[in-house]
C-alpha positions in Angstrom: 48.7 26.9 16.6 46.8 23.4 16.5 44.6 21.9 14.4 40.3 22.8 15.7 38.4 19.7 15.9 36.9 18.5 12.8 32.9 18.7 13.7 32.3 16.1 10.9 33.9 13.9 13.6 31.3 14.7 16.4 30.4 10.9 16.8 34.3 10.8 18.7 33.0 13.3 21.4 30.6 10.9 22.4 30.4 6.8 22.1 30.0 4.0 24.6 34.0 3.7 24.7 34.5 7.3 25.6 32.1 7.2 28.5 33.8 4.1 30.0 36.8 5.6 29.8 36.0 9.0 30.9 32.2 9.2 32.7 31.4 12.7 32.6 29.6 12.3 36.4 32.4 10.6 37.5 34.8 13.6 36.0 32.8 16.8 37.1 32.9 15.4 40.3 35.9 16.4 41.1 35.0 20.6 40.3 32.4 19.8 43.6 29.8 22.1 41.0 26.9 23.3 44.1 23.3 24.1 42.9 23.4 27.4 41.9 27.2 27.2 41.0 27.3 29.1 37.5 29.5 27.5 35.1 31.3 27.8 31.4 32.4 25.3 29.5 34.7 26.1 27.2 35.1 24.0 24.2 31.7 23.0 24.7 31.7 20.4 21.7 27.8 18.4 21.8 28.1 19.1 25.4 29.7 15.9 26.9 30.7 17.7 29.8 28.2 21.2 29.9 25.0 18.8 30.4 25.8 16.3 33.2 27.2 19.9 34.2 23.5 21.7 34.0 21.5 18.8 35.7 23.9 19.7 38.9 22.8 23.4 39.2 20.0 25.6 39.1 22.5 28.5 37.8 23.6 29.2 34.3 26.1 26.7 32.3 27.4 28.8 29.0 28.3 26.0 26.5 31.1 28.3 24.9 32.4 27.3 21.5 34.2 29.0 18.4 32.6 26.2 16.5 28.5 27.2 15.1 27.5 24.1 14.2 28.9 22.5 17.3 26.2 24.7 19.1 23.6 24.1 17.2 23.7 20.2 17.8 23.8 21.3 21.7 20.8 22.9 21.3 19.0 20.3 19.8 20.6 17.5 22.5 19.6 20.2 24.9 16.1 20.5 23.9 15.8 16.6 23.5 17.2 16.2 26.9 14.5 19.0 28.4 17.5 21.3 29.6 16.7 25.1 30.0 19.9 26.7 32.1 22.4 25.8 29.2 23.3 29.0 27.5 25.0 28.7 24.0 28.2 31.1 23.6 29.9 31.9 20.1 33.0 32.9 21.0 37.1 32.2 21.1 38.7 31.1 24.3 40.8 33.7 24.0 38.3 36.1 23.9 35.6 34.9 26.0 32.0 36.6 25.7 31.2 37.0 29.3 31.4 39.7 32.2 34.3 39.0 34.8 33.2 37.3 37.1 30.3 35.3 36.1 31.4 32.0 36.9 32.5 29.7 40.1 33.6 27.0 37.7 35.0 26.2 34.2 35.1 23.2 32.0 38.0 23.0 29.1 38.0 19.3 27.9 40.8 18.6 25.5 40.9 22.2 23.6 43.8 24.1 25.2 46.5 22.6 22.4 43.9 24.5 20.1 44.9 28.1 21.2 46.6 30.5 19.6 48.1 32.3 22.5 47.7 29.4 25.5 48.5 32.6 28.1 45.6 34.7 27.2 43.1 31.7 27.6 44.3 30.7 30.6 43.9 35.1 31.5 40.6 34.6 30.5 39.3 32.1 32.5 40.9 33.8 35.5 38.5 36.4 33.9 35.4 35.1 34.1 35.9 33.4 37.3 34.5 34.5 40.6 37.5 34.6 43.8 38.1 31.0 44.7 36.3 29.9 41.6 37.5 26.4 39.9 38.6 25.0 36.6 38.6 21.6 35.5 41.0 21.0 32.3 41.9 17.8 30.6 43.9 17.2 28.3 46.1 15.2 26.2 49.4 13.5 27.4 52.6 14.7 25.3 53.2 11.5 23.6 52.0 8.7 21.3 48.0 7.7 21.9 45.6 6.3 19.9 43.3 9.0 19.6 44.1 13.0 20.5 45.7 15.7 18.2 49.7 15.7 16.9 52.1 14.8 19.5 54.1 18.0 18.6 50.6 19.9 19.4 49.8 18.8 22.5 50.6 20.7 25.9 53.0 18.4 28.6 51.1 18.4 31.7 53.8 19.7 33.5 54.2 22.9 31.2 50.6 23.3 31.3 50.5 23.5 35.3 53.1 25.9 35.5 51.3 28.3 33.2 48.7 28.0 35.7 50.3 28.8 38.7 52.1 32.1 36.6 48.3 33.2 35.8 47.3 33.2 39.4 46.0 29.4 39.9 46.5 27.0 42.1 47.0 23.5 40.3 46.8 20.0 41.4 48.1 17.0 38.5 46.1 13.9 38.2 46.7 10.8 35.5 43.6 9.2 35.6 44.9 7.5 32.4 48.1 7.3 30.3 46.2 9.0 27.7 45.3 12.0 29.2 46.0 13.9 32.4 43.4 15.9 34.9 44.6 19.4 36.6 41.9 20.7 38.8 43.1 24.4 39.7 41.6 26.8 41.9 42.1 30.6 41.3 44.4 32.4 44.6 
């Protein structure tokens, strides 16, 4: 397993440089969140993607994180922003505390490399998605970059694409930046 993100470095999750490099609203556009969609953000952190997603739907956005400290910060941000449709769920990604087929969309940003069991994590995404649902995955390129986890903990884009196919997804890979990749995968 890769190392887990340290909540003491929360400032890295939302800052002007990151917003310029990875604007959340533009990134979420690829997922085509519709009004009424239920969305799960796995590894939600402080809601970098979940809060903008909650503004796009009247459905429920589930902010899933193993770290209670992150969920508490997210709760405070939601209250300050007047967001009422974002529900905090403390849960491991390999055993998500949501019912089968409960969401239309899943967001998973920069955390798959942290899982003890990648295959089980992908199976959980599949389990909570409704038929035809979509997953938006962002993760670090498997090379040395200015930020991110050690290279040996990263998942190569082609490897992750293959694992998604084996799990029943139809993935499309793009590279919006030289340090990370984006996979949009539809459940088939």
